[in-house]
N, C-alpha and C positions, 0 to 999 in steps of 0.2 A: 725286750722292751720293759720299761717300768723301773729301771735302775735309777737310784738317786746317787749322784757322784759326790765323792768326798771333796772338800775344799782343796786338798793336796793335788787332785787331778785337774781341777780347774786352774790353780796357780801354776801348775807345771806344764800346762797345755797338753794334757794327757787325754783329752776328750777324743775318742776315736772317730775316724771318718767311715763312711760306707766302704770305701776302697780297702781301709785297714782290715775291716771285718772279712771281706771277700778274699784279701790276700792271705790272711791268717788261715782261713778255712781251706784254701787251695794248698798252702804249704803243709798243713797237717795232713791232708789227703795224700799228698805226694809222699810223705814219709810213710804213711800206712800202706800205700801202694808199693813202696820199695821194701817193705817187710811182710810179704804175702805169706811167709811161713810162720809169722807171729800172729797176724790178723786175719780172721776169716772174712770179716766184712766191717764196714764203718759207713756211717751216714750222718750228715747234718740234718736237723729238722728245724722247725720254727721259722724265725723271721729271714735268716739268710736263704733258706730253701724257698720261701714264698716270695722273696724279693721285696720285703717291706721293712728293711733295716732302718734304724735310726741310731744316733750316738748313744742312746740309752738302752740299746739291746744287749743281749748276750749271745753267745754261741752255744746251742744244744747239740751235743755229739753223743751218739750211741756207738759203742765199740764192741765187737765180738772177737775174743782172743782164743786161739787154739789152747787147748788144755796143757799141752807139753811145753808151751811158750808163754804160759800166763804170767810168770814173774817178769819176763822181759816186756810183755804187753803193759803191765802196771807201771814199769819204770818209764816206758815211752809215754804213757798217758800223763804221767806227772810232768814230763818234758813239755808236753802239748799245753798243759795248764800254765807252765811257766812262759812258754813262747807267747801265748795270748796275753798274759799279764803284762809283759814287756810293751805291748801295744795299747795297754789300758783297757783290754778286753776281758770281761769275765767269761770263763769257760765252764759251762755246766755239763760235765761228761759222765756217762755211765758206761762201765766196762763189765762185760759178762763172760765167763768161760763158755766155750761152745758147747759143752755137754749140758750145763744147766739151761742155757738158752733153748737147746733142742728139746729137753725134757719139760720145759714150761716152768722151771723153778727160777722165777724172776719176779720183778715187781709190776710187770706190765699187764693191764686189764684188757678185756675184750675190745674196747674203743680203739686200742692201739692197732688192731687188725687194719682199720681204715687209714691208718697214718703211716704205717711202715712203708718205705719205698719198695716197689715190686720190681723195679728195673733200675740198672745203673744210670746215673745222671751226673750233672755237673757237681753235685755235692754228695756223691756216694761212690765207694769203690768196693771191690771184692764182691762177695755173694750178696744179693739183696737181703735185707733185714727180714722181709716176709718169709724168706726161706730159711733163715738162721733161727728164728724164734718159733716156738710152739706156744701159742696162747690158748690156755685152757678155756673150754666153753664157759660162758658166763652170761649174766644178766646185765645189760647196760644200766638199766634202772637201779639195780643194787650197787653197782660200781660207782655211779655218780652220787647216790646218797652217801656212800662210805667216804667218797672224796670230799664232799661238802662238808661232812662232820669233821673230817681231819683238818680242812681248811679252816674252819671255825676255831678249833683247838689250837692250831698253830698261830693263827693271827692273835688270838687272846694272849697266848704266851708271849709273843713278841711285843705286843702293845704294853703288857705288864713290865716287861724288862726295859722297855724304852722309857716309859713314864716314870718308873721307880728308881731306875739307875742312871739314866743319861739325860733326861730332859731338863734338869735343873741347871746344867753347866754346858756352855757351848763347846768347850774342849771334849767333853763326853759325848756331845752330839756327834762331833767329827770322829770320835773313836767308834761309835756305833755305825757311822756310815762306812768306815773302813772295814769293820768287821762284816757287815751286811754285804759289801762288795765282794769280798773274798769268799764269802759262802753263797753268793748269788741269791740273796734275799731281796725280793721286789715288792715292798708294800704297796706301791703305787699301781700295781698291776692286779690288785684283787678284783676289780670290776671285770677285767677281761677274763681271768680264771673263772669267776663265778658265772659270767655270761656263757662261756663255752660249756660248763658242765650242766647248767640249767637247760641249755638248748639241746645238749646231748640227750639229757634225761627226757625232755619233752618230745623229741623227734626221733630218738634212737639213731640219729646221724647228725653229721656237721660237715658237710662238703666243703665250706669256706670257713676256715678257722682263723683267718687273719684278724688283727685287732679291729680294724675299721669295719670289716663285715660283721664281726661278732657284735660290736656296739650298735650298728645299725640295725641288725635283725632283732636284737634283744629289745630295742626301743620301739620296735614295730609290733612286737608280740602283745596282743591284747590281754593274754592270760597273765602277763607279768607287769601289768599297769600298777598294781600296788607297790611295786619296787622301783618304778621309773624315776621318781623324784630323788630318792637317795643314790640310785645309780648315776643319774646325771650330775649330781654333786661330785661324785668320785671322778667322773670324766673331767668335769671343770677343774678339779684339783691337779689332775694329771697335766692338763693344758697349762695351768698356772705354773707348774714346775718347768715345763718346757720353756716358757718364756723367761722364767728366772735364770735358767741355765744359759740361755742365749745372752742375757745381760751380763752374767758373771763372766762368761768367756770373752766378752767384749770389753772387760775391765771396768763395767759400769756398777759393780757391787763389791763392797768390802767384805772381808771375811766374816766379820761379826753380823753384818746384815744378812749375808747369805745363809749363814748357819742358823740365825734367828728365824728367818722365813721358812727354812727347811724344817726346823722344830715345829713351828706353828702349823705348817702344812701336814706334817706327820701325825701330830696329835689329833687334828681334825680328821684326817684320813683314817686313823685307827678308830675312832669313835663312830664315824658313819660306816665303816666297813663291818665293824663288829655288830652294829644293829641290823645291817642288811643281811649278813651271813646268818644271824640268828633267825630273822624272819624267814629267809629262804630255806633254811634247814627245816623249820617247822612246817613250812608250806609243803616241802617234799614229803614230809611224814604223813601229812593229813590229806593232801589232795592226790587222787588216782590219775595223775596227768602222764606219768611215764608211759611211753608207748613201747619200750623195749619188753620182749618176752624172755 
């Protein structure tokens, strides 16, 4: 969720359907299953696994390759990326050698213990990821503070790049959208990421991490009331883009109007996101709300 589509995709009618996402995930898993000597396990997570896909989603894929076949696993993973791109779908995949996954030498924190598939399902093949990965003991509180700091820094960097290098020219706005799409950068999803991490930090658990559930729970938390106004603004901007995309796909927006509106939305989104992320990061440093030990 949260992708902003380049005009080229709108013009070429490359906005994917829910069926496109499901077909792509199924096709990738069929290839993984046919290469059981290459991949130890694979699973999709996120919107496709939850069943709340939208045309602005991406596909989140974790792959574990056997060490002796890791070069072939990397080649196939690049093929998966190209396969998804042909359908206008961004693929955010992570590939780990089986030995590093088993030793805990990877980028996943303790919260992932709750999200890794523990049994094969429609969007997982091979060994369950919970068996493939060792997640080193850690503190949810520390993990979420670190992730929030990283999110603030990365958002600040992307905002600076967009404002100083791209916002003055609509062709450059389109260039930024194309580059962001290929790197699976989702600026309109900051409020969902922030909500998940703050809820994790506060409760040390997040049983329902879908977009709608996170937004609803965040806006019901009295402890987070100081952030609700800015948070709601980001929700409104996200909905505004949904409406703009529908109009553009129906041929009711010209290229210049579409890109101008996207530029204005992004500039406001970055300003509000940075203010909110700064406040939340300070709040997490100062308030002993984290419940994880």
